N, C-alpha and C positions, 0 to 999 in steps of 0.2 A: 288449550294449554299454550303458554308463551312459547314462541318459536324464536330461537336465537339465530342470528345471521351465521351461516356457515363460515368458518375460518379457514382460509386458504391462502397459500402463498402465490398460487397462480394468478395472473391478472384476469380480471373479468373480461367477458366478451366485448363489452362496450369500450373498455380501455384498449383492448387489442385492435378494434375497428379504428379507434381514433389514431392509434399509432400507425396503422396502415394508411390512413389518410395523410398523415404528416409525411410518411415515406414517399407516397405517391406525389404529393405536391412538391416535396423537395427535389425529387427526381426530375419532375417537369421544369422546375426553376433551373436547375443545373443545365438541363438540355437547352433551354432558351438562352442562357448565358453563354453556352458553348457556341450556339448559332451566331450570337452577337459578336462573339470574338472573331469569327470568320467575317462577319459583315464589317466590322471596323477595319480590317486588313484590306478588304476589297474597296471600301470607301476611301481609304488612304491612297490606294492605287489609282482609283479613278480620279481623285482630285489632283494627283501628281500628273497624270496624263493630261487633264484639262488644263492645268497650269502651263505645262509645256506647249500644248497646242495654242493656247490663249497667247502666250508670249510670242510664240513664232508668228502667228497670224497677225497680231498687233503690229509688230515691226514690219512685216511684209506689207501690210495695208498702208501704214504710215509712209512707206517708201513709194508705193503706187499712187498715193494721193498728191504726192509732190510733183508728179508728172502731168497733172491736170487734164487728162484725157478721159472721154467718156467711158471708154473700155475699161480703164483703170477704176473709175468711180463705181461701175457696175460690180466689178470684182470686189471692191471694198464693201459694198452693201451685202453682197452674197456672203463674204467671209463674216460679216458682223451678224447676219441672220443665223448662220451656222453656229457661231459662238454662243449666241443667245439661246439657241435650241439645246446646246450641250450644257449651258449654264442651267437651264430649266430642269434638265435631267438630274444634274448634280444637286440642285436645291431640293428637288423631290426626293432623292436618296437620303440626303441629310434629314429631311422632314420625316421620312419613314423610319430612319434609324432612331431619331428622338422619340417618335411615337412608340417604337418597340421598347425602348428603355422605360417609358412611362407605364406600358402594359406590364412589363416585368416587375416594376415597383408596386403595381397594384396587386400582382400575384404575391410578392414578397410581403406585402402588408397583411394579407390574409394568413399567410404561412406564419409570420411573426406573431399575429394575434393567437393563432392556435398553439403556437410553441410557448409563448410567455404567459398568455391569459388562461390557457387550459392545461397544457402538459406540465408546465413548471409549477403552476398553482397546485395541481393534483399531486405532483411529486412532494412538494412541501407539506401538504396535508398528510400524505402517506408517511413522510418522515416524522411528522408530529405524532401521529398515532403509534408509529413503531417505537418512539421513545417511551410509550407506556405499555409496551408489550404486543402490539398488533403485529401479525406475521405478514406485513406488507413488504413488497419489494421496494427497496430504497436505492437500488443501483442507479448510477448516473451514466451508464454507458451509452444509453440511447440519447439522452439529452446532451451529452458532450458531443456525440457525433452530429446531431442535428444543429446544435449551435454552431459548431465549427464550420460545417458545410454552408449554412446560410450566410454566416458572417464572410466567409471566403467569397461567396457569390456577390456580396455587397461591395467588398473591396475591389472585385473585378469591375463591377459597374463604375466604381469611383475611378478606376483606371481608364475605363472607356471614355468618361467624361473629361478626364484630363487629356486624353488623346485628341478630343474634339477642340480643346483650347490650343493644342499644337497646330492642328489644321487651320484654325482661325487666324493663328499667328502668321501662317505661311501666306494666306491670301484671303481677303474678305470680298463678299459679293453683295450686290443689291438684293434685298429681301432675304438675306442670309438668316435662317431660323436659329442658328446656334447662339448668338448673343442674347436673344430674347428668351428662348425656351430652356437653355442649359442651366441658368442659375437656379430656378425653382426645382429642377430635377436634382441638382447637386445638393440643395437643401434637404430634399426628401431622403436622398441616400445617407447623408450625414445623420439625419434624425433617426432613421432605421438603425444605422450602425451604433449610434450612441445608446439607443434603447436596448438593443441586443446585448451589447457588451456590458452595460450596467447590470442587466438581468442575469448575465452569465456568472456573475460572482456570488457564490452561495457558501453556506456553512455545510460541509459534507458530513462531518461527525459533530454532533452537538456536545457541549461541555459535559465532562464526567470525571469522577475520581476513580483511580485504580480499584480501590475496595469499597466503593460507594454503594448505597442502597439502591440507587438507579441513576439514570441520566438526569442531568439538570439540577441535581442537588450537590452543592459545594460547601465544603467546610473551611472556615478561615484557617490559614496556616497549614493547609494540606494541598499538595500538588494536584492539579487537574489538567486534562488535555482537551484540545479542540482542534478541528481541522477544517480549513477553508479551500475551496477549489474554483479555479476559473475555468468555465466550461468551454471557452474558446482555446482549443489546444494548438499553441503555436510555438514550435521550437525555438524560434528567434528570440522569444522573451524568457526563455529558461534562465533562472537566477538574475533576472533583470528587475522585476517588479517586487518592491519591498512592501510587505504588509505589516501594518501596525496595529496594536490591540489597545483598546480603551474601554472604560465603563461608561454607560449613559450618564449624562450630567445629573448632579444633585443626588447621586446615590450614596450610600453610607459605607462603601467599602472600595478599596483600591485593588489593583492586580499587579503583582510583582513577578519578575522573571525575565525571560527573553521576549521583550514586547515588540520586536521587529524581525521579520524573517522573510526571505525571498521566496516567491513562488517558484517551485522547481519540479523536475520530473522524477528525480531520484527517490522521493518519499512516496511515490504512487506505484501501485501494482501494475497498472496498465499505461504508465507514462503519462498521466494527466498532470496538469499544472496545479500543484497543491502547496500549501503551507501548513505543516503539522506542528502545532504548538503543544508540546508534551510536558512542559515543566513550568506552568503558570501557577501562582499562589494567590489566593484572595486574602486580603487583610482587612479587618474590621476597623472603621474610623470611629463609629459610635456604636452604642448597643443597638442591636436589631430586634424588631418585632417578630422577625424570623419568617414563620411558615406562611404568612399571607402577604409578605412583601416580595415583589418580583423585581428582578434586575435583568438587564440585556448587556451582552458583551459585544462591542462593535469592532469591526475590522475595516481598515481603510487602505487603499492603494491607489497608484496613478498608472493609468494605461496610456502609453505613448507609442504609437505604431502607424507607419505609413501615413504620417501627416495628421493623424487623429489623436487628440489628447482628451481623455475622459477620466475624471475622478471617480473611483469606484468605492462603494461602501456597502457592507452587509452585516447583519446582526444575528446573533444566536436566538433561539427560543428563550423566553423568560426563564431564568434560573432562581432557585431559592438558596440563599446563603445562610448556613447555620454555624454556630460557634462550638457546639459539642455534639457528640454522637447521640445523645438521648433525644435530640430534635429531629433525627433522621426520618423516623416513622411519620411525624406530623408534616415534615417538609415534603415527603414523597406523596402524601395525601393531597397536598396542594398542587403538586406536579400532575398528578392523575386528573384532578378535578379541572384544572385549567385546560390541559391538552385534550380532555374528553369533550369540552364544551366550547372552547374559544378558538375559532379559525384565524383570529387576528393576533399575530405575535407581538404586535406593538402595544397591545392593551395591558400595560403593566399595572393598571389600576382595577383589574378585573374583580378582585376580591372586595372591593368597596361596595358592589352591588352584584354579588355572584348569583347567577341563575340557578334554578333547579335543573336536575337531570331527569329525563324521562326514564322509565324502567328499561326500555330497550337499549338506550344508550348506556345506562349503568350496568346492565347485565352483560353487555358486549365487553365493556371495559374490564369487568371483573373476570370474565372468561379469559381475556388476555393475560391477566395476572397468573392464573393457573396454567395457562399454556406456557408462560415464561418459566415458571418455577418447576413445573412437573411435566412439560411436554404434552399436556392434554387440557383442552378446554372444558368448560362446564357443559353438561348436556341438559336437555330441556327439563327433565325431572328435577335435577339439582337447582336449576334457575327458578322452577316454580316453587320449590320449597322456600327458597330465599325470598321470593316475592310474597308469599303468604305470610312469612315472618314479618315482613315489612308493612304489608298493606292489608293483610287479612285475605280471606278467600274472595276472589273476584272472577267475573266471567272473562274479563280480558284485563291485562296489566299494561296495555300499550299506552294508555293515558295517565297512568299512575306516575307520580313525580317524587323524587327524593331530593331534599334540599341540602345545601352545603352544611347547614347546622346539624341536620339529622345524621349526616355522614360523619361529621367531625366532632360532635359533641356527644356527651355521655348518654348511653341508651337508658331507658327507664328501668329503675330498680338495679342499676349496676353502677360500678365506679369506672367504666371504660366505654369507649366509643364503638360505633359500628365498625369503623375502619380498623381500630386496634384489634378487635376480635377477628376480623377477616385477615388482617395482616399477621396475627399470631399463628393462624391456621396456615397461611402461605409460607411462613418461615419454617413451620413444622414440615411441610411438604417438601420445601427446597432442601432442607438439611437431612431429613431422615425418611421421607416417604416418597421420593420422586419416582422410584421404580414401580412401586405399588400403585401410585396415582397414575403413572403413564400407562400401565397395562390394564387399567380399569378395575383393579381389585378393590378399591375404596369407593363405596357408595357416597360417603362424605356428608352430603346435606340431605337429611331425611328427618321428618319429625318423629317424635317417639310413638305417636299414635299410628302413623303409617308404617313405622318399623314393625309393630306388633301385628298389624294386619298382614304384612308381607311374610313375616316369619311363621305365623300360625298355619299358613297354607302350605308350608313345606315340611319335609321329612325331619325326623328327630336329628338334632345336631347341626342343623343348618344355621349359619351365622352370617352377620354382616358387619362391615366397618363403617362407622360414621364419626363426625367430628362433634366434640363437645360444644354445647351452646352456652356453657356457664364459666369456661376457663378463659381468662383474659389473654394469656400468651399462647393459646393453642393447646388443645388436647384431643386425643382420639380414643375411642372406645369401641368395644364390640359387644354384640348381643347375640344370644342363640336361643333356639326353641327347644324345650324338653317336654316330652310327653309323660304323664303319670301312667300308672298301670291301667287306669280306667280310660285312657286316651285323651285325657284333658291336657291341652297344650299350656305351657307357661313360658314366658320370655324372661331370660335373665341378662343382667348387664353388669360389666365390671366397671370399677372406678376408672376414669379416663387416665391414659398415660400421657404425660407431658414430655417436654424436651429434656427434662432432667432424667426421666426414666429412659428414654430412647437413646441418650448418651451412653447409658450402661449396656443396654440390651436391644438389639434390633427387634422391630415388631414381628417379622416372620419368625424369629427364635421364640418370642413370647408366645405366639400362636401355636408353634410346634410343642412347646414344653409346658404349656398352661395346664394346670390340674385343679380339680375340685375334689373335695372329700365326699365320698358317698357312703353307703351303709358299710359298717365294720371299718370305717376310716381308711378305705381303699381310695388312693388318689386316681382319678380318671379325667382324661382329657375330653371335655364335652363337645369339642369343636370338630365337626366331621366334613361338612360341605359349605364352601363359600357360596353365598346366594347367587344364583338361584339353585344350582345343583352341581357345582364343580368340586370334586374331592379336594380337601384341604392341601394334601401333599402335592397334588397336581398343580394347584394354584400357586403355592408358595415354596415348593421344594427347591427350586433353583436358587432361592434367596437364603436358605438355611445355612447356618454356620457349618463349616466342614469338620470342626473340632469334635472330639469324642466328649461324652458327658463328663468324664473325669477331667479333661483338659479345658472345658468351657467355663470361663469365669463368670459368664452371664447366668449360668444356672445357679451358682452360689448366690448371686445377686437376687434372682427370682425367688429362691427358697426363703430368703430373709426379707423380702418385700411383702408387706401386708396388702393383699389384694382384696378389695371389698366387692362382693357380688350381691347384686340386688335382685329381688324377684318382683315381677310387674305388680 
C-alpha cells in the first residue's frame, strides 16, 4: 500500500540538528569577535606605549650621539636593540591579530554558507510548499536572529580593520604587515557583508487577494497584498529604506497603488523590518493566456549603513493573473503544479515543458489541500483508492506519474478534468463538510466494489459516507447494508447530495431525518451505525440542528426533495 509522508508542523530531527549547528557556530563566532574586541584595545595600548618609548629613546639617543663618546655610542646601540626587540614583538602582535581575523572570516564563510545556501533555501522551499497547503513552519524568527547576529559580527570586524588603519596612520614600521594583509581581509569582509545583506531581503508573505482562491492567484482590478522583510534587524534604518514595486519586464500587466513604502518596525508583530503592501492592484495591458502564464513581482531598495552601500532586490514566487473569477480554478491548478514540482522560482516558462509528477508528490500535494480545507489530510486507504482510479491496481505506485495534461485536461468519458472533480470535492468539504471531514466521519474516497465488501461484513444499518465520482462540482452520498429475512445482505445508495442540497440542509440533519418506506408505507431510518460500528447519534449528534421538527425548515425541504435510492 502507498505510504504518504506524515504531515506535521513540527520540524524534522535533521532540521533541528542543522539549526543547533547554526546556533553553535554563531555562538563561537560571537565569542571570537568579543575576544578580538579585547585584543584590538590591547594592541592599541601596546602601540601607544611603543610609540612613546620609541620617541623618547630616539631623542635621547640623538642627544648622546652628538657627544661623540664610546660610552654614549654603546648606549645608543643598546637602545636601538631594545627598540628593535619591542618592534618585533609589536609586529608579531599585529601579525597574530590579522591571522585571527582571517580565521574568523573562515568560520564566518562556513556559517554564511550554512545560513544562506541551506537554512534560507530550505525556508524558501517550505514557504513555497506552504503556499499550496503544506503545514510547514514559515516563521522567520530564527533566520532574522541569525542574520542580524552574523551581520553585526561582520560590521564589528569592519570596525576592527578601520581601527588598524588608524594605528597605521599614527606610525608605520619596517615589515609592518597591515598595509599588505589588511586590504584582502577588508575585501573579504565587504564581500561577506554584501552577500548576507542581499540575501536577507525576502518576501515574507506572498501575493494574495483577500477573498482569493489561494495565494499567488491575482485578479485584474482587484486589490492584493504582499509583505517583504529585511532579516537584518537594525533600528537605525527604521523608516529609512524605501521599497519600490515593479513587475518583471515584458509582462502583460501593470501594478497600481502605493508602489513605494519604507521598511519599518510598526507593521511587524515582533519589531522586524517590513514593508506591508496592502492595496496593490494589477491591471491588464493585453489579453492574457492566463492559467499557464507566470509573472513575478519585484521589490527593490537601497541599503546604506556604516559606509556600506548595497542595492537590494527580491521577487515573489510566480503569480497567475486572471481577469474573471471563472478562471480561478484553473489558475489555482497552475499554482499547485508549479509549486509542487519547481524549486526554481525564476522559471516563469515552466509550463512550456511542464514535467510530470510522481504519485508520491501528487498524493502529498492533494493531502495538503484536504488538510487546508478540512483540517485533516488523506490517509493511506483514501490515497490508494485515488491511485487505483488513476493507474489501475499496482504493486507499488511510487514510480507512477501523472502529467500536467492528465491533471488539467478532461477525464475520459467526462466533460471535466481530474482537478475540477477534486476541486469540487474540496469546495464541498470547505463549505459544508469541514467538521465531518476533520473528525474522520467521511470515508470519502472508496470504490463501489470495496464499499460493498466493507458493508456486507457489518451489522444491519451500517453506513458510510463517500464522494461521488461522477459529479463535476462535488457530491457526497451514503450507502448502507440491509439484510433480508434469509440473511442475505444488500447495499443501497442514495443519489449524491451537492452544494445546492447542502445549502438547504446540513448533512448531519439529512442523516438524522432520512427515511425510506418499508412495508405498509411506514417510514424508517435505515441508518444505524457509522462504519465500522459507531452509533449514528454518537457520531453526528453534536452536529444536529437544535430546532424541533415543527420549527425546522430543513425537514420541509427534505420531505419535498425526491431522494433516489439504488440497490446494488
